[in-house]
C-alpha positions as CSV (number, residue, x, y, z in Angstrom):
1,M,130.8,128.7,127.2
2,I,129.3,125.2,126.8
3,A,126.8,124.1,129.4
4,E,127.8,121.1,131.6
5,P,125.4,118.1,131.7
6,G,123.1,118.4,134.7
7,D,123.5,122.2,134.9
8,G,119.9,123.2,134.9
9,E,120.6,126.9,135.8
10,R,122.3,127.7,132.5
11,D,120.2,128.9,129.5
12,V,120.9,127.3,126.2
13,N,120.1,129.5,123.1
14,V,118.2,127.6,120.4
15,N,117.5,129.2,117.0
16,E,113.9,128.8,115.8
17,T,114.6,127.2,112.4
18,F,111.9,124.6,112.4
19,H,108.8,125.6,110.5
20,E,105.9,123.2,109.8
21,Q,104.9,123.7,106.2
22,T,101.4,123.4,105.0
23,D,100.4,121.6,101.8
24,D,100.1,124.9,100.0
25,E,103.8,125.7,100.7
26,L,105.1,122.4,99.5
27,S,105.9,121.7,95.8
28,E,104.1,119.0,93.8
29,R,107.3,116.9,93.9
30,E,107.6,117.2,97.7
31,L,103.9,116.2,98.1
32,K,104.4,113.1,95.9
33,Q,107.5,112.2,98.0
34,I,105.6,112.5,101.2
35,E,102.8,110.3,99.8
36,A,105.4,107.7,98.6
37,D,107.0,107.7,102.0
38,D,103.7,107.2,103.7
39,Q,102.9,104.3,101.4
40,A,106.3,102.7,102.1
41,I,105.8,103.0,105.8
42,Q,102.4,101.3,105.5
43,T,103.9,98.5,103.4
44,I,106.6,97.9,105.9
45,L,104.3,97.9,108.9
46,L,101.3,96.0,107.4
47,G,103.0,94.0,104.6
48,E,102.2,94.3,100.9
49,S,98.7,93.4,100.0
50,I,98.0,90.8,97.3
51,E,96.5,93.5,95.1
52,S,99.6,95.6,95.3
53,Y,101.8,92.6,94.6
54,F,99.6,91.6,91.6
55,Y,99.6,95.1,90.1
56,R,103.3,95.3,90.4
57,F,103.7,91.9,88.8
58,L,101.2,92.9,86.0
59,K,103.3,96.1,85.3
60,L,106.4,93.9,85.1
61,M,104.7,91.5,82.6
62,N,103.4,94.5,80.5
63,D,106.9,95.9,80.4
64,L,108.3,92.6,79.2
65,K,105.7,92.4,76.5
66,R,106.3,96.0,75.4
67,N,110.0,95.0,75.0
68,K,109.0,92.0,72.9
69,H,110.0,89.5,75.5
70,F,107.4,86.7,76.0
71,P,108.3,84.3,78.7
72,E,106.5,80.9,78.9
73,K,103.3,80.7,80.9
74,I,104.8,78.3,83.4
75,A,107.8,80.7,84.0
76,C,105.4,83.6,84.6
77,N,103.2,81.5,86.9
78,L,106.1,80.1,88.9
79,K,107.6,83.6,89.3
80,F,104.3,85.0,90.5
81,L,103.7,82.1,93.0
82,N,107.2,81.8,94.3
83,N,107.5,85.4,95.2
84,L,104.4,85.7,97.3
85,K,104.7,86.3,101.1
86,P,105.0,83.2,103.4
87,E,101.5,83.5,104.7
88,W,100.3,82.5,101.2
89,S,102.3,79.2,101.2
90,R,99.3,77.0,101.9
91,Y,97.4,78.4,98.9
92,V,100.5,78.3,96.7
93,T,100.7,74.6,97.5
94,I,97.0,74.2,96.6
95,V,97.6,76.0,93.3
96,H,100.5,73.7,92.5
97,Q,98.3,70.6,93.2
98,T,95.1,71.7,91.4
99,K,96.1,74.0,88.5
100,D,98.0,73.2,85.4
101,L,100.7,75.9,85.5
102,H,101.6,75.2,81.8
103,T,98.2,76.4,80.6
104,A,96.8,78.6,83.4
105,D,97.2,82.4,83.3
106,Y,98.6,84.3,86.3
107,T,95.4,86.3,86.4
108,Q,93.5,83.1,87.1
109,L,95.9,82.3,89.9
110,Y,95.5,85.7,91.3
111,D,91.7,85.3,91.2
112,F,92.0,82.0,93.2
113,L,94.3,83.6,95.7
114,K,92.2,86.7,96.1
115,Y,89.2,84.5,96.8
116,N,91.0,83.2,99.8
117,Q,92.2,86.6,101.0
118,K,89.9,86.6,104.0
119,E,91.2,83.4,105.4
120,V,94.8,84.5,105.0
121,D,94.1,87.8,106.8
122,E,92.5,85.8,109.7
123,L,95.5,83.5,110.0
124,K,97.8,86.5,109.9
125,A,95.8,88.3,112.6
126,K,95.9,85.3,114.9
127,R,99.7,85.0,114.4
128,I,100.1,88.7,115.2
129,A,97.9,88.5,118.3
130,K,99.8,85.5,119.6
131,I,103.1,87.4,119.1
132,Q,101.9,90.5,120.7
133,D,100.2,88.8,123.8
134,P,103.0,88.0,126.2
135,L,100.9,85.7,128.3
136,A,99.9,83.6,125.2
137,L,103.6,83.5,124.2
138,M,104.6,82.3,127.7
139,A,101.8,79.7,127.7
140,N,103.1,78.2,124.5
141,S,106.8,78.2,125.5
142,S,108.6,75.6,127.6
143,N,110.2,76.5,130.9
144,P,113.9,77.4,130.1
145,Y,114.9,76.5,133.7
146,A,113.5,73.0,133.8
147,S,116.1,70.3,133.5
148,P,115.7,67.9,130.7
149,A,114.4,64.4,131.4
150,P,117.0,61.8,132.0
151,R,117.5,59.5,129.1
152,S,118.6,55.9,129.3
153,I,120.8,54.3,126.8
154,T,120.8,50.5,126.2
155,I,123.9,49.0,124.6
156,E,123.7,45.7,122.9
157,S,126.1,43.2,124.6
158,E,127.0,41.7,121.2
159,F,128.3,45.0,120.1
160,L,130.5,45.3,123.2
161,E,131.9,41.8,122.7
162,T,132.8,42.4,119.1
163,T,134.5,45.7,119.7
164,N,136.4,44.3,122.7
165,N,137.6,41.3,120.6
166,K,138.9,43.5,117.8
167,S,141.3,45.3,120.2
C-alpha cells in the first residue's frame, strides 16, 4: 500500500543502493570525468581565467598550423581580443589604440593583458561585492514608488498658428 502524504506513522522501506566509492574503486576514466566536472563547475562559478583562455586559443592556433592553415596576424589578434570576457573590454580598447594589430603577435597581446590581470580582478571583485551586498544595491537604486517629476512642455505659438491655418 502507498503511504499517504502526512502519514508519519507508516514505515517506508528504502533499499540501501547508494554506496560512496573511494578513489581506489573508481576507474581511471571515472576519475578523469570527475576532475573534468570539477573544473567545469569552477569555470562556471568563477569564470575562465585569462591563462586558461590563452592556452585554449594557443591550442586552436597550433591545430590550425598543423593543418596547414595560416590565418593573417590581424585575424588571429582580432579573434583573440574579441572573444575575451566583458571585464577585459577596457584593456581590449587600449590594445586597439596602442598596438599595431597587423604586426603584433597574440602572445604579445596576452603579455599586456596578463600584466593588467590584478586590476581586472579588483574591478571584478568590486562588482561582485556590489551585487552581493543588498544594502549597497538599494543605495544605488532609485525608489520605484516615487512619482516622476512633472515636466512642462512649451509649444511655439508660430507652430500652432501654421498648423491651424492649414486645416
